[in-house]
N, C-alpha and C positions, 0 to 999 in steps of 0.2 A: 368977578368975585377973585378976592385974593387964594392960590392954595398953593403948597409947597412941593415940590418933587425932590426926592432923595434916591443916591445909589450910596456905596460902601463899594471901596475896592481893600486891600488888604493893606496899602500903604496909604489910601487919601478917602475921604468922605466928600460930598457931592450936597448940597443943601443951599437949592434954590426957590427963590419966593415968586411968583407971577401971578400976573392979572389974567384968567383966560375967560372968556364968553359966556353966560349964562346959559346952560344947556351942555355946556362940554363935558369931555369923557375921561376914564384914564388915557387912553392915546392920546387924545387931543392936545394936554395937558403934557404929555411929557413930551410932544414932537413940539409944541411951542417953547419949552422951558431950552431946547437946544442940548440937554444933555446928549443925546444919541451922535452929537456931532463932537461935541467935548470925548466921549468915548463910545468910540465905532465898534468895539467888538461885542456890545451890548445887542443881545437878538429876540426881541421881542416874542419871537414865533417860539424861541424854546426856554426863554426866562418870565419867572411866573412873576406876579406883580401884587400889589394891595394897598387899603389904605388903611394907615393907622393899625399896620400889622396882621391883616385880615383879609384873604387872601380874596382876589376881584377878579373880573375880567377887564377886557381890555375896553369894551363897550358899555363899561359902569359908569353912571354920573357922577360926578364929584360934587362936592358941596363948598359954600363958604369954609376958607378954614381948614379942608383936607389937606395931609400931606401923604401926598401920593407914595409908594415906595417900591422900587425894582429890587429884586433880591437875585441874590448871586447863587451859582449852584456850591451845593455842599462839597467842600473839596479835603474831607476828612470826615471820615466813620465815626460817630458821636460815641459811640460804646468803644473805639478805641481810643479817644482823646482822655475817656474819663478813665478807663483804665492805665494809661502813662503816669496821669496827676498823681493816683494810690499809690504805684509803687515806686 
């Protein structure tokens, strides 16, 4: 089954396509992708994950064509960013 795993940092994005066995979970796809070795600061205990922009748990199953996303923590308060843009 073909799925994608993506993660974006401030200076680069990673998008990996891979084959995973039927019945794989989000955690399986992330592990098999090798992204945790490429970016060791990813912490699945604290960072959220999802499929196509919808939050999901690590044990959620993936389907053919899914895009698994690992989300970074917000580093700026969105209300403050908006105020700076207006000013």
